[in-house]
VOFI-492487 format. One line per field, with one value per residue: residue in three letters; x, y, z of N, C-alpha, C, O, CB in turn. Coordinates in steps of 0.2 Angstrom, whole numbers. Each point is the difference from the previous one (the first is absolute). Glycine has a CB too. Layout:
residues N
resn = (Ala:...)
n.xx = (X:...)
n.yy = (Y:...)
n.zz = (Z:...)
ca.xx = (X:...)
ca.yy = (Y:...)
ca.zz = (Z:...)
c.xx = (X:...)
c.yy = (Y:...)
c.zz = (Z:...)
o.xx = (X:...)
o.yy = (Y:...)
o.zz = (Z:...)
cb.xx = (X:...)
cb.yy = (Y:...)
cb.zz = (Z:...)
This chain:
residues 230
resn = (Unk:Unk:Unk:Unk:Unk:Unk:Unk:Unk:Unk:Unk:Unk:Unk:Unk:Unk:Unk:Unk:Unk:Unk:Unk:Unk:Unk:Unk:Unk:Unk:Unk:Unk:Unk:Unk:Unk:Unk:Unk:Unk:Unk:Unk:Unk:Unk:Unk:Unk:Unk:Unk:Unk:Unk:Unk:Unk:Unk:Unk:Unk:Unk:Unk:Unk:Unk:Unk:Unk:Unk:Unk:Unk:Unk:Unk:Unk:Unk:Unk:Unk:Unk:Unk:Unk:Unk:Unk:Unk:Unk:Unk:Unk:Unk:Unk:Unk:Unk:Unk:Unk:Unk:Unk:Unk:Unk:Unk:Unk:Unk:Unk:Unk:Unk:Unk:Unk:Unk:Unk:Unk:Unk:Unk:Unk:Unk:Unk:Unk:Unk:Unk:Unk:Unk:Unk:Unk:Unk:Unk:Unk:Unk:Unk:Unk:Unk:Unk:Unk:Unk:Unk:Unk:Unk:Unk:Unk:Unk:Unk:Unk:Unk:Unk:Unk:Unk:Unk:Unk:Unk:Unk:Unk:Unk:Unk:Unk:Unk:Unk:Unk:Unk:Unk:Unk:Unk:Unk:Unk:Unk:Unk:Unk:Unk:Unk:Unk:Unk:Unk:Unk:Unk:Unk:Unk:Unk:Unk:Unk:Unk:Unk:Unk:Unk:Unk:Unk:Unk:Unk:Unk:Unk:Unk:Unk:Unk:Unk:Unk:Unk:Unk:Unk:Unk:Unk:Unk:Unk:Unk:Unk:Unk:Unk:Unk:Unk:Unk:Unk:Unk:Unk:Unk:Unk:Unk:Unk:Unk:Unk:Unk:Unk:Unk:Unk:Unk:Unk:Unk:Unk:Unk:Unk:Unk:Unk:Unk:Unk:Unk:Unk:Unk:Unk:Unk:Unk:Unk:Unk:Unk:Unk:Unk:Unk:Unk:Unk:Unk:Unk:Unk:Unk:Unk:Unk)
n.xx = (4:14:2:-14:4:17:-4:-14:4:-14:-2:-6:-10:-2:-5:3:16:-7:0:15:6:-7:5:15:0:-6:11:12:-5:1:16:-8:14:-12:0:-7:-10:-5:-6:-3:13:8:-7:7:13:0:-3:12:11:-2:-7:-10:2:-14:-9:-3:-11:-5:-12:5:13:-2:-3:-8:-13:9:-8:12:10:-8:-1:16:3:-9:2:14:9:-9:2:-3:4:-8:-11:-1:-12:4:-16:-1:-9:-6:-4:0:3:15:3:-4:9:13:-3:-2:14:7:-4:9:-11:-12:8:-15:11:-7:8:5:13:-6:-8:13:8:-12:0:15:0:-12:6:14:-8:-7:14:12:-2:0:15:12:6:12:-5:14:-6:-12:5:-13:8:-12:7:-9:11:14:-4:11:-9:9:-17:-5:16:-4:13:5:0:11:-11:8:-9:-12:8:4:-14:-5:9:-5:-15:0:9:-8:15:9:16:-1:15:3:-6:-15:2:5:-13:-12:4:10:-12:14:12:8:11:-3:0:15:-8:2:-15:-6:7:-6:-15:1:5:-13:-11:6:-1:-15:-3:8:-10:-10:8:12:-8:15:-13:14:4:15:-5:16:2:-12:0:-7:-10:-10:3:-16)
n.yy = (-6:7:-3:6:15:2:15:6:16:-5:16:-7:12:-3:15:-15:5:-14:-1:4:-12:-12:4:1:-15:-6:6:-5:-15:1:8:15:8:4:15:3:9:3:7:-4:7:-14:-6:11:-3:-15:1:9:-9:-15:0:-9:-12:7:14:-10:12:0:3:8:11:11:8:-6:-10:-11:8:10:-12:-6:13:2:-14:2:15:5:-11:-5:-9:-14:4:-16:10:-12:13:-4:5:-3:-1:-16:12:-14:16:-2:-12:8:12:-9:-6:14:5:-12:-11:-11:0:8:-6:3:6:-13:-5:-12:10:-12:11:9:-12:-5:15:1:-13:5:13:-7:-9:12:9:-12:13:10:-6:4:6:-9:10:-4:14:8:-11:1:-11:7:-16:9:11:-10:7:-4:11:1:0:4:-6:-8:-7:10:-19:1:-9:-4:8:-9:-14:3:2:-13:-9:7:-2:-16:-4:10:-6:-5:2:5:-8:14:-14:4:13:-7:-9:12:12:-6:-10:1:5:-15:8:14:-6:0:-3:15:0:-3:13:10:-5:1:15:5:-7:8:14:-2:-4:12:12:-6:-7:3:-15:-7:0:-7:-9:1:-17:5:-8:4:13:10:-5:11:3:-4)
n.zz = (0:-2:-15:-3:7:-4:-5:8:4:7:-1:15:-7:18:6:8:5:0:-15:-2:9:-7:-15:4:5:-13:-9:8:-2:-16:0:3:0:11:-8:14:-8:16:-15:-14:3:2:-14:-9:6:-3:-15:-3:8:-7:-15:14:-10:6:2:14:-6:17:-10:12:-6:11:-14:-10:5:-4:-11:-2:-2:-12:-8:1:-6:-12:-5:2:-5:-13:16:-8:17:0:6:12:0:16:2:16:-14:3:-12:-11:-2:6:-11:-12:4:0:-14:-7:5:-9:14:-8:12:7:14:7:11:7:-14:9:-1:-8:-9:-2:-6:-10:-6:-3:-8:-9:-5:-4:-10:-7:-3:-7:-10:13:6:-13:16:6:12:8:8:-12:-12:-11:-9:-10:-5:-8:-1:1:16:11:7:12:2:-12:-7:-15:8:-13:-1:-12:-6:12:10:-5:1:15:4:-6:9:13:-2:-4:15:14:4:-15:6:-16:2:-7:-7:2:-7:-13:-2:2:-11:-13:-10:-9:11:6:-8:8:16:9:13:-6:-6:14:7:-10:3:16:-1:-8:10:13:-7:-3:15:6:-7:11:13:11:-6:-1:-13:0:15:-7:2:6:-14:-11:-7:6:11:-6:17:-1)
ca.xx = (-4:4:4:-5:-2:6:1:-7:-2:-7:-2:-6:-3:-5:1:0:7:0:-2:6:6:-1:0:7:4:-1:2:7:2:0:5:-1:2:-7:0:-6:-3:-6:-6:0:6:6:0:2:8:4:-1:4:7:2:-3:0:-2:-7:-3:-6:-3:-6:-4:-1:7:0:3:-2:-2:3:-3:4:7:-1:-1:6:4:-3:-2:5:6:0:4:-3:3:-5:-3:-6:-3:-3:-5:-5:-7:-2:-5:2:1:6:5:-1:3:7:3:-1:6:6:3:0:-4:-3:0:-4:2:7:2:6:6:1:-4:3:6:-2:-3:6:3:-4:1:6:0:-5:3:7:3:0:4:6:6:3:2:3:2:0:3:-5:2:-6:3:-4:2:7:2:0:-1:-1:-6:-3:5:3:8:4:4:2:-3:3:-2:-7:0:2:-5:-6:3:0:-7:-4:3:2:4:4:6:2:7:1:0:-7:-3:2:-3:-7:-2:5:-1:3:5:4:7:2:-2:3:-3:1:-5:-5:1:-1:-7:-3:2:-4:-7:-1:0:-7:-6:3:-2:-7:-1:6:-1:5:-4:4:5:6:1:7:3:-5:-3:-5:-7:-5:-2:-7)
ca.yy = (6:6:1:2:7:5:5:3:6:1:6:0:7:-2:5:-3:-2:-7:-4:1:-3:-7:-2:1:-5:-6:1:-1:-7:-4:3:7:6:3:7:1:7:0:4:1:4:-4:-5:3:1:-7:-3:4:0:-6:-4:-6:-5:-2:4:-2:7:1:5:6:3:7:4:-3:-7:-5:1:5:-3:-5:4:3:-5:-3:5:5:-3:-6:-5:-7:-4:-4:4:-3:4:-3:4:-2:0:-6:1:-2:5:2:-4:1:7:0:-4:4:5:-3:-4:-7:-4:4:-4:3:-1:-3:-5:-3:1:-6:1:5:-2:-4:4:4:-5:-1:6:0:-5:3:6:-1:4:7:1:-2:5:-3:6:-1:6:6:-2:-3:-3:-1:-4:1:6:1:6:-1:6:0:4:3:2:-5:-1:0:-5:-3:-7:-5:1:-2:-7:-2:1:-5:-6:0:1:-6:-5:3:-4:-5:2:-1:1:4:-4:-1:7:0:-5:1:6:2:-5:2:5:-3:1:7:2:-3:1:7:4:-1:4:7:1:0:6:6:-1:2:7:3:-1:3:7:0:-4:-2:-7:-4:-5:-5:-2:-4:-6:-1:-7:-3:4:5:-2:6:0:3)
ca.zz = (0:1:-6:-6:0:1:-5:-1:5:1:4:4:1:5:6:7:1:2:-6:-4:3:-1:-7:-1:2:-4:-7:1:1:-7:-5:-2:3:1:1:4:-1:4:-3:-7:-2:1:-5:-6:1:0:-7:-5:1:0:-6:2:-5:3:5:4:1:4:-3:5:2:1:-6:-6:2:-4:-6:-3:-1:-6:-6:-2:-3:-6:-5:0:-1:-4:3:0:6:3:6:4:4:6:3:5:-3:-3:-5:-6:-4:1:-3:-7:-2:1:-6:-6:0:-2:4:-2:5:6:6:5:7:1:-4:3:-4:-5:-6:-4:-4:-5:-5:-3:-5:-6:-4:-3:-6:-6:-3:0:-5:3:6:-2:3:6:5:7:4:-4:-6:-4:-7:-4:-5:-6:-4:0:4:7:4:8:2:-6:-4:-5:0:-6:0:-6:-1:5:7:0:1:6:5:-1:3:8:3:-1:4:7:5:-3:-2:-7:-1:-6:-5:-1:-3:-7:-4:0:-3:-5:-5:-6:1:5:-2:0:7:5:7:2:-3:5:5:-2:-1:6:3:-3:2:7:0:-3:5:6:0:3:6:3:2:-4:-4:-3:4:-2:4:-1:-3:-4:-5:2:1:2:7:1)
c.xx = (4:4:-5:-1:6:0:-6:-1:-7:-2:-7:-2:-6:2:0:6:0:-1:6:6:-1:1:8:4:-1:3:8:2:0:5:-1:5:-7:1:-7:-3:-6:-6:1:6:7:0:2:8:4:0:5:7:3:-2:-1:-4:-8:-2:-5:-3:-6:-4:-1:6:-1:3:-3:-2:2:-3:3:7:0:-1:6:5:-2:-1:5:7:0:4:-4:3:-6:-2:-5:-2:-3:-5:-4:-7:-2:-5:2:2:6:6:0:3:8:3:-1:5:6:4:0:-3:-2:-1:-3:3:-6:1:6:6:2:-4:3:6:-2:-3:5:3:-4:0:6:1:-4:3:7:3:0:5:8:6:2:2:3:2:0:3:-4:2:-7:2:-4:3:8:3:1:0:1:-5:-3:5:3:7:2:5:2:-4:2:-2:-7:-1:3:-5:-6:2:0:-7:-4:2:2:4:4:6:2:8:1:-1:-7:-3:2:-4:-8:-2:5:0:3:6:5:7:2:-1:5:-3:1:-5:-7:0:-1:-7:-4:1:-4:-7:-1:0:-6:-5:2:-2:-7:-1:7:-1:5:-3:5:6:6:1:7:2:-5:-3:-5:-6:-4:-3:-7:-1)
c.yy = (6:1:3:8:4:4:3:5:1:6:-1:7:-1:5:-3:-4:-8:-5:0:-4:-8:-2:1:-6:-7:0:-1:-7:-4:4:7:5:4:8:1:7:0:5:0:4:-4:-6:2:1:-6:-3:4:-1:-7:-5:-7:-5:-1:5:-3:7:0:6:6:2:7:4:-2:-7:-5:0:5:-2:-5:3:4:-4:-2:5:5:-2:-6:-6:-7:-4:-3:3:-5:5:-3:5:-3:0:-6:1:-2:5:3:-4:1:6:0:-4:4:6:-3:-5:-8:-5:4:-5:4:-1:-3:-6:-4:2:-5:1:6:-2:-4:5:4:-5:-1:6:0:-5:2:6:0:5:7:1:-2:5:-4:6:-2:7:6:-1:-4:-1:-1:-4:1:6:1:6:-2:7:-1:5:3:2:-6:0:0:-6:-2:-7:-5:2:-2:-7:-3:1:-5:-7:-1:0:-5:-6:3:-5:-6:3:-2:1:5:-4:-2:7:0:-4:1:6:2:-5:2:5:-2:2:7:3:-4:2:8:4:-1:4:7:2:0:6:6:-1:2:8:4:-1:4:8:1:-4:-2:-7:-4:-5:-6:-1:-4:-6:-2:-7:-3:4:5:-3:7:-1:3:2)
c.zz = (0:-6:-6:1:1:-6:-2:5:0:4:4:2:5:6:7:1:2:-6:-5:2:-1:-7:-2:2:-4:-7:0:1:-6:-5:-3:3:0:1:3:-2:5:-2:-8:-3:0:-5:-7:0:-1:-7:-5:1:-1:-5:3:-5:2:5:4:2:4:-4:4:3:1:-6:-6:1:-5:-7:-5:-2:-6:-6:-3:-3:-7:-6:-1:-2:-5:2:0:6:3:7:3:4:6:3:5:-3:-4:-6:-7:-5:1:-3:-7:-3:0:-6:-6:-1:-2:5:-2:5:5:6:6:7:5:-4:4:-4:-5:-7:-4:-4:-6:-6:-4:-5:-6:-5:-4:-6:-6:-3:-1:-5:2:5:-2:2:6:4:6:3:-5:-7:-4:-7:-4:-7:-7:-4:1:4:8:3:7:2:-7:-5:-5:0:-7:-1:-7:-1:5:7:1:1:6:6:-1:3:7:3:-1:3:6:4:-2:-2:-7:0:-7:-6:-2:-3:-7:-4:-1:-4:-5:-5:-7:0:6:-1:1:8:5:7:2:-3:4:6:-1:-1:6:4:-3:2:7:0:-2:5:6:0:3:7:2:2:-5:-4:-3:5:-3:4:-1:-2:-5:-5:3:1:1:6:1:7)
o.xx = (-1:0:2:-1:-1:-1:0:1:-3:4:-5:3:-6:5:2:2:5:4:3:3:5:3:2:4:4:2:3:6:4:0:5:1:-4:4:-5:4:-4:-5:5:3:4:5:4:3:5:4:3:4:6:2:3:-3:-3:4:-5:3:-5:2:0:3:-4:4:-5:4:3:4:1:2:4:3:1:3:4:2:2:3:5:3:-6:-1:-5:4:-4:3:-2:1:-1:-4:4:-2:6:4:4:5:5:4:3:5:4:2:5:5:-5:-2:2:-3:2:2:-5:-4:3:0:3:2:0:1:3:1:0:2:2:0:1:3:2:-2:3:6:3:0:3:3:-3:3:-3:4:5:-1:-2:3:-4:2:4:0:2:5:-3:2:-2:0:-2:-1:2:4:-2:6:-4:-3:-4:-1:-2:-3:-3:-1:-3:-4:-3:-1:-5:-3:6:-2:2:1:-1:2:-5:-2:-2:-4:-4:-2:-3:-5:-2:6:-1:3:4:4:6:1:1:-4:-4:-3:-3:-5:-3:-3:-5:-4:-3:-3:-5:-4:-2:-4:-5:0:-1:-4:5:5:0:0:-2:4:-1:0:2:-2:2:1:2:-2:2:-3:-1:-5)
o.yy = (5:6:4:3:6:-1:4:-1:1:1:-2:4:-3:1:4:-5:-3:-5:-5:-3:-3:-5:-4:-3:-4:-5:-3:-3:-5:-2:2:-1:1:2:-4:5:-5:1:-2:-2:1:-1:-3:-1:-1:-3:-4:-1:-1:-5:-5:2:-4:3:-3:4:-2:5:6:-3:3:-3:3:-4:2:-2:-1:2:1:-1:0:1:-1:-1:2:2:-1:-4:1:-6:2:3:-3:3:-6:6:-6:-3:-2:-5:2:0:2:3:0:0:2:2:0:2:4:-2:-1:-6:6:-5:6:-6:2:-4:3:1:1:-1:-1:2:0:-2:1:2:-1:-1:2:1:0:1:5:2:4:6:-3:3:-4:4:-4:3:4:4:-6:4:-4:4:0:0:5:3:-4:5:-5:6:-3:4:-5:5:-4:1:1:-2:-4:-5:-2:-3:-5:-4:-2:-3:-4:-3:-1:-6:0:-5:-4:5:-6:5:0:3:0:-1:2:2:-1:0:5:-1:6:2:4:1:1:6:-6:4:2:5:5:4:4:5:4:3:4:5:3:2:4:5:3:3:5:1:-2:-3:1:-6:-6:4:-5:1:-2:-5:-5:-1:4:-6:5:-6:6:2)
o.zz = (-4:-3:-4:-6:1:-6:-4:6:-5:5:-3:3:-2:2:4:-4:-2:-1:-2:-4:-2:-2:-4:-4:-1:-3:-4:-3:-1:-6:-3:6:-4:4:0:-1:-1:3:-2:-5:-4:-3:-3:-5:-3:-2:-4:-4:-2:-1:-3:-5:-4:4:-3:4:-3:-2:-2:4:-3:-3:-3:3:-5:-5:-6:-6:-5:-5:-6:-5:-5:-5:-6:-5:-3:-4:1:0:1:4:-3:4:0:0:0:3:-5:-2:-2:-4:-5:-3:-3:-5:-4:-3:-5:-5:-2:-2:-4:-2:1:-1:1:2:-2:-2:4:-6:-5:-5:-6:-6:-5:-6:-6:-6:-5:-6:-6:-5:-5:-6:1:1:-3:3:4:-4:4:-3:4:-3:1:-4:2:-3:3:-5:-5:-6:-3:-2:2:-3:3:-2:-4:-5:3:0:-4:2:-5:5:3:4:6:4:3:4:5:3:3:5:4:1:2:1:3:-3:-2:2:-3:-5:-6:-5:-4:-5:-5:-3:-3:-3:-2:-5:2:5:2:1:-1:0:3:3:1:1:4:2:1:3:4:1:2:4:3:1:3:5:3:3:-3:4:-6:2:1:1:-4:6:-5:2:-3:-6:5:-2:2:2:-2:2)
cb.xx = (-8:1:6:-4:-10:7:9:-6:14:-6:11:1:9:-6:-7:-14:-2:-8:-15:-8:-4:-11:-14:-5:-5:-13:-12:-5:-9:-12:-3:-13:16:-8:12:0:8:13:-6:-15:-11:-4:-13:-14:-8:-7:-15:-13:-8:-1:3:2:15:-2:8:2:10:3:-6:-14:10:-4:16:3:-13:-2:-12:-9:-1:-7:-13:-5:-1:-7:-13:-9:-2:-5:12:-1:14:0:6:2:-1:10:0:12:-3:5:-10:-11:-16:-9:-7:-14:-13:-6:-7:-14:-11:-4:1:12:5:-3:8:-12:14:3:-7:-7:1:0:-11:-5:4:-4:-10:0:3:-7:-9:2:0:-8:-12:-7:-7:-12:-13:-9:-2:1:-6:0:2:0:13:-12:16:-8:-1:-10:-13:-5:-3:5:-5:12:7:-8:1:-14:2:-8:-1:15:3:10:10:-1:4:12:6:1:10:12:6:0:-2:-8:-11:-11:5:-14:8:10:12:4:5:14:12:5:-3:1:-9:-14:-12:-12:-7:-4:-13:15:7:15:8:4:11:14:6:5:15:11:4:10:14:7:3:9:7:0:-16:-2:-12:9:-6:-8:-8:5:-14:4:4:-4:-1:8:1:1:13:1)
cb.yy = (-11:-8:-13:-15:-10:-7:-11:-9:4:-13:9:-15:7:-13:5:3:15:8:7:15:12:5:8:15:9:5:11:14:6:-2:-14:-2:-1:-13:7:-13:7:-4:9:0:10:4:-2:7:11:2:1:9:10:7:12:3:-1:-16:13:-15:5:-9:-15:-2:-11:1:-2:12:3:-5:-3:7:1:-7:1:7:-3:-8:-4:4:4:12:8:6:7:-13:14:-14:13:-13:12:7:14:-1:8:-10:1:2:-8:-7:3:-2:-10:-5:2:12:9:8:-16:13:-12:5:8:8:3:-11:5:-7:-3:6:0:-8:0:5:-5:-6:4:2:-9:-6:1:-14:-12:-5:0:-9:15:-15:11:-15:-11:2:7:1:-1:6:-8:-5:0:-9:12:-15:10:-9:6:0:14:-4:-2:12:-5:9:7:3:12:13:5:8:14:10:3:9:13:10:-7:14:8:-11:5:-2:-12:5:-5:-7:4:1:-7:-6:-2:8:-11:-5:5:-10:-11:-4:9:-4:-14:-7:-7:-16:-12:-5:-9:-15:-9:-4:-13:-13:-5:-7:-14:-12:-4:1:-2:14:1:8:15:-1:5:10:-1:13:4:-6:-13:14:-17:7:-6:-9)
cb.zz = (10:15:7:5:4:13:0:-12:4:-6:-6:2:-9:-6:-12:3:6:12:3:2:10:12:2:5:13:9:1:8:12:9:1:-9:-1:1:-10:10:-11:6:13:5:8:15:10:4:10:14:7:3:11:13:-6:17:3:-6:-4:0:-8:13:-4:-1:-4:16:9:-10:10:15:11:12:17:13:10:14:16:12:9:13:14:-5:6:-12:1:-9:-2:-4:-10:2:-11:6:4:13:9:6:5:14:12:5:9:15:11:6:11:-6:13:-4:-4:-8:-5:-9:0:14:-15:10:15:15:12:15:16:14:13:16:15:14:14:16:14:12:5:3:-5:-6:3:-6:-8:-3:-10:0:7:15:3:10:1:10:13:11:6:-9:-10:2:-12:3:16:12:6:-7:15:-3:16:-5:-15:-12:-5:-10:-15:-8:-5:-14:-13:-6:-5:-12:-12:-2:5:-1:14:-7:9:12:9:14:15:9:9:14:14:11:8:0:-6:-3:-10:-13:-3:-8:0:-3:-12:-5:0:-8:-12:-2:-2:-11:-10:0:-5:-12:-7:-4:-14:-15:-1:0:10:6:-4:-13:13:-11:4:7:13:15:-13:-4:2:-14:6:-11)
């Protein structure tokens, strides 16, 4: 379970701290990175800054309510981020309205944390082509468009730097030797590439990330090679 969901960032928008905390803990146990917002304004800020893979959205929020947030995402931003709406209102009309606004699922409070996780997994499977991004600690990779960014800033990477980052982020915490890296991402160019070249590309990649984050994403494993640290 944890491996399947790693690299996915989910935004919880819920003004009740107890519920938000319990949902966060449950999501983290299955491998999600979790962002939080306790009102509609903060939800907008978090979405624009971090571009999460999934949103759990309470309808009754201070400031801007969940329906307005959903409308903003679907109609103003044209975003197809998967959304599960949650509400204490059991009225069928409310549920239908939420789904018509563009929510992928609707869950009525009180709900079990197990049911919520199951619904998140189900929506993720159904919307897999809409969630093709990998994210750790604000560093996000979008393989379909071939871009990487930290929070809301696109990283200016060379082709080989991008390939390195893709290899690392799709295999978190796995150690790669320099020889393995050469064989995996420098196909048909092995003869022109040596271990020193790998070190230089890793150095440049680290420097570009370090402009925005001091977290040591790419760790040197002495005597072996490198790994992406989560």
